[in-house]
N, C-alpha and C positions, 0 to 999 in steps of 0.2 A: 505492498500498500503505499508504504515511504517512497520507493521508485516511480512507483507512477504518480504521484503528487510532485516529487523530484520534478520528473517531466515536465507536467503541467507547468510548474513556475519558471522551470528556463525557458521552454517554447513563448510562454508569454510575454516573459522578460524582454526576450530579442524582440519582439512585435508590442510589445508596448501597450498593452490588448488587455483589459481584465477580465477573467475568464466569467464572469458573470454577462459582460453583455451579449455572449455570444450562445448562452447555453441553449438556446431557441433558435438554432441557424439554418436557413435556407440555401436552397442552391440556386442562382440567378446565373446564367450567362448573362450578363448586362455587355453594352456596348465598350466599354472598358476590359472585361475579360474578352471578348472578342479581339481587343488591338495587343491585350499582352499574347494571345495567343499567337496574333501574325508579328508579333517579334520570336517568341520561341523557335517558331519553324524558320525566322530568318537568320537562326542564331544569334540573336542580342540576347542570350538568356543573362547576363546582370542585370541589365535595362531592364528586361521583365519581372526580374526577383525584385530590385527598386519601385516598378510600378506596383507589385500584386502589394510590397509596405505600404506603399501610400493608401493605397484603395482600402484595405485592411483597417486602417484608421477611419477612414470614412462608413463603412459596411464593415464591421467585424461580425455581422450575423450572415455574410456571402461565402458560405463554408465553398462556391466553387473557386475562391481565390485558393483552399488552401489544397485542392484537388492540381489547379494550374501551377500552383507552386511546388509542388513534386512532379507535374508533367518538365519545369524546366528542369530539376534537378536528374530527372529522367533521361530528359535528350543530352544533356552534359555526361552525363556516365555512359550512355549508349553510343557516345563519338569519343570518347577522348577517356576511356575507362583507368582509373588505380583503384588500389583498397583502402585509399583516407576515403573516395570520395567514395565507393558503396557502402564503408562502414555508416558514414551520416545517413546516405540514402535510406540505410535499415532503420537505424534509426528515428529518422523521422516520420518515415512510414508510421510506425508502430506508435508513434507519438500522434500524427494527422490522425489516426483510425481511431485514437482511444478519445479522444475532440468530435469526430463526425458522426461518432454512433452514439452520441448522447443526444443527438440534435435531430432534425423532421425526417423521418424514413416511412412516411405515407406519401411519397412523391414517387414519381418514374425515375427520376435523376439519383435519388438514391441506392440506388442498387444499382446504375447503371454506370455513378461514379466511383462506388465502393467495388466492381467488378475491374472497371478499368483501372484503378490501382492496384486490386489485387495482379492483374495482368502484367502490370510492368515492373511489380515486387517479384512475381514470379520468374520474370525472363530476367531480371537481375543478378537474380540465386542461380539460374541456369547457366550461365554466364559466367558467373563466379566458381563455376564446380559443384554446388549447392543442389544436388540434383533432385532427389528425395523432397527437401522442403520447396522447392521450386517447383517439381512436378503439384504437388498437395495445393501451394498457390490459382497455379494455374488453373487446373480441376476445381479448386473454388470460387474462381471467376468465373468458369465455363456454368457453374451450377446457378449464381448469380443472373449469368445474363438469360439463362433458360427459365427463370423462377421470375424475373420481370417482364421477358417477352408475353408470359403467359397471362400475367398479370396487365401489362400494357400495351398489349400486340400491334398498336399502331405508333407508339413512339416513336421517333427519330435514332435514339442513341443504341435503340437493342438493334438498329439495321446495319450501325456500325462494327459493334460487336457482334453479333452473328457471323458478319462480313471476315471480319477479322478473323473470328475462328476456323470460317468455313477454307479460308485462307491458309492459314498454320496445319488445320489435318489433310487438306490437299497436299502440302507441302514438306510432311515428315514421312521416313521412311515407312513402307508399308507396313513391319510387324511389329514397329510401334504403333500404327493408326489402328493396326488389329486389336493390340493390346488395352490399347485408349477406348474401342467402341465395346470392349469387355465390362469396362468399368462405367459404361452408357453416354460418354463422350463422343457423339458424334455428330457430321456435319448436317443441316437441316434441308439438303437436296436441293436449295438453292445457289443458283450461281455468285459465288462472292463478289463480282464484279458489279452485277446487279443489285446487291444487297448495299455498296458503298455507296452506289448513285442513288440509291433509293436514299441514305444519308444526305447525302449532299441536298438531294431536292427538297429535304427538311430544313436545310440551316443556308438555305440560299439568300438568305437578307440576315447572313450572318457573316461579315468577310472574313474575318481569320478561319474560323471554324469551316467555310467553303472550301479554305487553301486548303485545309487539314484533308478534308475526303480527296480535296484532287492529290494529294500526296498518295496518300491510302490506293485511290484506284490505282495511278501512276505506278507504284509498287507491286497491286495484284496484278496490273498486263504483265508488269517483268517477271514473277515468280511462278506464274499459270504460262509464260513462254511464246508469249502473243504483244510482240516488241511495237510490232507494225501497228495493231491496231491501237495500242498503247502512244504510238506517237503521233497516229493521225490524231487523238483524245487530244493529249498535251497541248498539240500545236494550235488548238481550237480556243484556247483560254483565252481570255481577257488580257488585253498586254497589260493591265496595270497589277495581274499575278504573278509575274515574271520577276517584279523586283523582290518577289520574297525568294530565298536564295536556294531553301532547299526544290521547289517549283524549277527553278532556273538548273538546277543541277538533276531534277529528275529528267529535263525537256534535254539535257545533253546527254544523260546515259539511255535515254530510249532513242534517241536519236542514230547514238553508238548503234546500237544493238537491232537497230532496223537498218544498217546499212546505209546509212542517210549520213556518213561521217564527216561531210564540208559543215552539214548542220551543227554537227554537235562541235568542232571546232571554232564555228562560231559562236556558239553559246559560252563557250569555257573561257574565250578570249575577252567575254563582257565579266566576267567573274572579279572580282576584287577579293581576293581569300584574303587580304589581312585586314577588311571590315569588320572580321568575325571574332565576335566573343569568346568563340571557342574554339583549338583548332579543330580542322577538320579535314583529318589525314588521305580519305579515299577519294580527295580531289585529286593528289598530285597521281593513285594511283591508277584513275579511270583517264586523268589527260594524257601519260604516259602509253595508254593501249592507244588512244584517240590517236596519238601521234605516229603508234607503231602502224597503225593500217595505212596510213599515208608513205610509210618506209621515212618518216623524219628523224633525222641523227639526234635532233633534243628529245626523243624519247627516254635515253637512258636517263638525261640527267631526271627527270620527275621520278621516272621508276625509283633510279636510287635513294633521290629524296623520302618518298615512301618508305624506302627500306629504312634509312637513316631516323626519321623522326615519329614513326607509328611507335606504341607503345603496346600494342596488341600484336595478337599470335597470326591473328587471319591474314588471309591471301598474301604472306608473304610466300608462297610456293607458288601463287603463279606468278609474281612480281619477278622473281628470280629466274622464271622458266620464260618471261618474257626479255629480261634480262641475256639470256642465254643465248635466244636466237636474235639477239641485238648484235651480239659476238660473231656469233655463225656467220649472221650474213655481213660483217665487218669483215670477214678470215681469219679471225683471231681464235682460233680452235682451243689455246688454251683456256681461256677467258671461257668459253662456250663452257667445254667441261665442269672448271670451276663452278658454274651457276650453278648448271645440272645437279653437283654434289651437292650444293646449298639446297636446291627444292626436295632432296632428300633429308636435310638435316635442320631447315629451320621452320619455325611458324608449327602451326598444327593441320591438323585436316579436317575440321571440321564443318571447313563449307564444302561446297559440290566441286566451285572454280577449283580451292588447291587439291581435293582428290583428282579432279581431272587432269592436273600439272603432274603428280604423282605419277601417274599414266603416262604421260608422256616423257617423263625424266626417265624412267622403269622399263618403256619399251624395248630398250636397244637400237632403237631406228635415229639413225643422223638425215634429216631431212635432206632431198636437192636444194639448193638454194634457191633457184630458179623455181621452184615450186612452193617454195616456203614462201618468197616474196607475194605469188601470186596467192598464196593462203590470208596473205594479211591485206594485201589491195580488194579483193574479193570481199572479205567480211566488209572494209570501208566502204563497200558498195563504188569502186573505182573499174567498173567491168572494161573499157575500154583498153585502160592500161593492163588487165589482168588477161583478156582477150590477144595485144599485142605480144606479151610474155610468153604465152603457151601458144602462138599463130608460131614463133622464133625458134621454139624448145625442138629439141633434137628427140624425139620419141622414137625408143626402139625394144622391141621384145624380147631383147638380151638383157634389157635393164631391171634392176635386181624389182622382186615382185613388190613391195608397196609403195616404189615410184612409180612403175603402174599403174596400181590401184587407186594413188592418189593424183596421179596426172588424170586420170580417167571422170576420176571424184570432179575436181577442181573444175573441167571442160563440163559439166552435166552443169555444177555451181553458176560457172558465168553465165552458161547456155539461159541457166534461168531469171539472173540479172538482167537479159536482155528481152524475158516474156516468152521465149521460146521452147514451151514444156514440151514439144517435140522431140527436138534435139536432146532437150535434159533426158527428158523420160529415155530414151535410148542410151545415153550413155550411163545411166543409171544402174539401166538392169544388166549392161554388161560389167559394169563395178559387180556386180550380184552373182554374175556368171563364174566371173573370173578369181572372184576372193569369197566366197560363201565360204569353203572350205578352211581358208587362211586363217592367219590369227591375228588378223592387224585388224582395226576396225572401219574399215575404208566400204565396206560390204554392209554391215550392219547401219552405218550413217545415209548410204545408197537408198536402203529402205526406205528408211526416217521420211525423203526428201521424197519419194514415191508417194509416200503416206501421205505427205503435205500438197503436193500436187494433185492428188484425186479428191483428196477431200476440198479444195480451192473448186474443183471442177463439178462439186455434188456428188461424185459416185464414190458415195459412202461403204460400199460393196466391198470396192478396188482398196480405199483406204484404209479401212480395218484390216485387208488381207495385209497390204504392206505393212503396215504398224504393230501387227500381231510377229509379220516376218522379223521386223524390226528386233522386237524381244525377244525372238527363239535365235537369232542369231547375236544375242549380246552377251557377252563375256565379263566378267569380274574387272579386267584386267584394261574395259575401253573406257571411254567418255560415260559418266555417271549422267552426263545432260544429255547423252541421247538416247536413255532408256527413259529420261524423264519427259522427255519433249511427244516421244510415243506413246507411254501410259495418258497424258493429258491429249491427248491427240484421239485416244478412243474414247477417250471420259468424253470429248467434245461429240463426236460423230456418236453416240450412245443417245446425248443428250438430242441431238439432231433427228434420230430414228426416232425419238419418244413424240419431238413436236410433228 
């Protein structure tokens, strides 16, 4: 009891707000709260927290401000994690919940805010390695979301939380998804992007919350492996939204993944990273990859800056792989070999991209430098330059098998870039015929692309056939992202069949 009282005294002495003034707290996303949300999404975290303090002096009964205070700390912790931040975040979460659970609980905001805070705390615990406690909090957040949805089915906040949970459940490994289902945690059956769009519709007159919805929708398009649709979506936003840093970052990110590298460069060149109030290391990581797609020698500078400055373990393996390819293209074989060793030794393998990097580093295959150039150019949407290099390439059936398969696969991808689906289909089928019994991933990737071609042509039967062939050809040594795209393709075709 003394500890709880001490926590109250500490919390309110920091805010200079008497405890009695807020015992009947309510949740009001006022215009000031919307403005603070915009500041958080603009990574003006210090400014946001100062404005929260000022608002609490004026309206201490508005518990929505406590939620925003945790939100600001969560974004800060997620982007630039360290142990001190995590411990403060954990202590503040407990203090906030002690206070907020005494206030109004017959509002749709009560469980919406509670489940949001539980999900943030659960994610922070999972990221720190406290898996049991983290999973428990995420489960409680899910149950509170379902409870709130049952009580207030039309409340816009439930669309946000259900959309996020559907997104999480569709992007965790199948074995974990199966375990979650055993405990009653399962998606609602609705498309997460549609749910998040419903959330946006519910907050259309609240600018900061609208921007938050657009960020979640953009993230959903990335995770659902639909970057082209995501790029089309984010390109249609109101011009004022691009003033928010995270909106602009996702704009460039989606352009990069949608093979519109020039737009990604245009967007990133307008970003002033020094104006942010928290360090955002992914900027250097993605900028380096964008420059690699253009074969720009400046790419190494940004990739190395990410390695030198990040204080996390994610994406280090992929960054070292890109540096390895940079040195291979420069003809510096020793540095290439050293970077490949760092792929194996550095960082963690928690992310799909890092696991894919491990696949490349451990394959024993050193790419042909011309084909490696084409693979970067094609990813950037530079199809004319890609075709020019492929036309000048001296292809021979006597070449090593992976080079032959890679050459045919790249021809198919470049043909697809020119919307020549007939030629692309021929190349991809040839890759499967030549490579389905080989140990390399090329045939599996070709089957994936055939599935996507037929899906876009609304030939759902052929699309499902090739997505399933991709699954059958998949091996654990291949890119995990190939299998993930095939599984999501099958899910889309199944939804279309029901419609």
